[in-house]
matplotlib code that plots the C-alpha trace (Angstrom):
import matplotlib.pyplot as plt

x = [2.7, 1.7, 4.1, 3.5, 6.1, 6.2, 7.9, 8.2, 9.5, 12.3, 13.7, 11.8, 11.7, 8.7, 5.7, 7.2, 5.3, 5.9, 3.8, 3.8, 2.8, 2.2, 1.5, 0.5, 1.5, 1.8, -1.4, -3.9, -7.4, -9.6, -8.6, -10.7, -9.6, -6.2, -4.3, -1.5, -0.2, 3.1, 5.4, 7.5, 10.4, 9.3, 5.6, 3.1, 2.0, -0.9, -3.3, -2.9, -5.5, -7.7, -9.7, -12.3, -13.0, -15.8, -13.5, -14.5, -11.6, -10.8, -8.1, -6.3, -7.4, -3.7, -3.3, -6.9, -6.6, -2.9, -3.0, -5.1, -5.5, -6.5, -6.4, -6.0, -7.7, -6.6, -3.0, -3.6, -2.0, -2.7, -1.2, -0.7, -0.1, 1.1, 1.0, 2.3, 4.5, 5.4, 8.3, 5.9, 5.0, 8.5, 8.0, 8.2, 5.1, 3.5, 1.2, -1.6, -3.8, -6.7, -6.9, -7.9, -5.0, -7.1, -7.3, -8.3, -8.7, -5.7, -4.1, -0.8, 1.8, 4.6, 8.1, 7.9, 9.4, 10.8, 9.5, 11.6, 10.6, 12.9, 12.2]
y = [17.0, 14.2, 12.4, 9.2, 8.5, 5.3, 4.3, 1.5, -1.5, -3.6, -6.7, -8.7, -12.1, -14.3, -13.6, -9.7, -6.7, -3.7, -0.8, 0.6, 4.4, 6.3, 10.0, 11.8, 15.3, 18.2, 18.4, 16.5, 17.9, 14.6, 11.1, 7.9, 4.5, 4.0, 0.4, -1.6, -4.2, -6.3, -8.3, -10.8, -12.1, -13.9, -13.2, -10.8, -7.9, -8.7, -6.8, -6.8, -4.4, -1.5, 1.0, 3.5, 6.8, 6.0, 3.6, 0.2, -2.2, -5.2, -7.8, -10.6, -13.8, -14.5, -11.6, -11.5, -11.5, -10.5, -7.0, -4.0, -0.8, 2.6, 6.2, 9.6, 11.9, 15.1, 13.9, 12.3, 9.2, 5.4, 2.8, -0.8, -2.5, -5.9, -8.5, -12.0, -11.6, -14.9, -15.4, -15.6, -12.0, -11.0, -8.7, -5.1, -3.3, -0.6, 2.0, 2.9, 5.9, 7.1, 10.8, 13.8, 16.4, 19.0, 18.0, 14.4, 11.2, 8.9, 6.1, 6.6, 4.3, 4.7, 3.6, 0.6, -0.6, -3.8, -5.9, -9.2, -11.6, -14.1, -17.7]
z = [-10.8, -8.2, -5.9, -3.8, -1.1, 0.5, 4.0, 6.3, 4.5, 6.0, 7.1, 9.7, 11.1, 10.5, 13.0, 13.2, 12.0, 9.8, 8.8, 5.3, 4.7, 1.4, 1.3, -1.8, -2.5, -5.5, -7.5, -5.2, -5.7, -4.7, -3.8, -4.7, -3.9, -2.2, -2.0, -1.8, -4.4, -4.2, -6.5, -5.5, -7.6, -11.0, -10.3, -11.2, -9.3, -7.1, -5.0, -1.2, 0.1, -1.1, 0.7, -0.7, -0.1, 2.3, 4.1, 2.6, 2.6, 0.7, 1.3, -0.7, 0.9, 1.8, 4.2, 5.7, 9.5, 9.4, 7.4, 7.9, 5.9, 6.8, 5.3, 6.4, 4.2, 5.8, 4.9, 1.7, 3.0, 3.3, 5.8, 5.7, 9.3, 8.8, 11.6, 11.6, 8.6, 6.6, 4.3, 1.4, 2.0, 0.8, -2.1, -3.2, -2.0, -4.1, -3.2, -5.7, -5.6, -7.7, -7.7, -9.5, -10.1, -11.3, -15.0, -14.7, -12.7, -13.1, -11.2, -9.7, -8.4, -5.7, -6.3, -4.1, -1.0, -0.1, 2.5, 3.3, 5.9, 7.0, 8.2]

ax = plt.figure().add_subplot(projection="3d")
ax.plot(x, y, z, "-o")
ax.set_aspect("equal")
plt.show()
């Protein structure tokens, strides 16, 4: 059994900052790519940022220069510092982890954390 626990969402004014965190626990033997996706009301889920096991990061164009991504392999965690937030960043943010649970490599999703940016 694998659990992904997210934290750090909330309400912030435009121009403010938040930091999302996600930690994997349970049957975690090895972790590959980790990342964050978001889904705004009425829209499809979209990629925000990913980071490979070697630390190579990839960002959506809409967040480049404002968001960062990092991982702590010792703690099976991934973090998303978000700066200069805009109202269009409002969405539910989901952690995504590709990991080996002792049997197979699978993709896991967190429960989602709400980020609301007021204008």
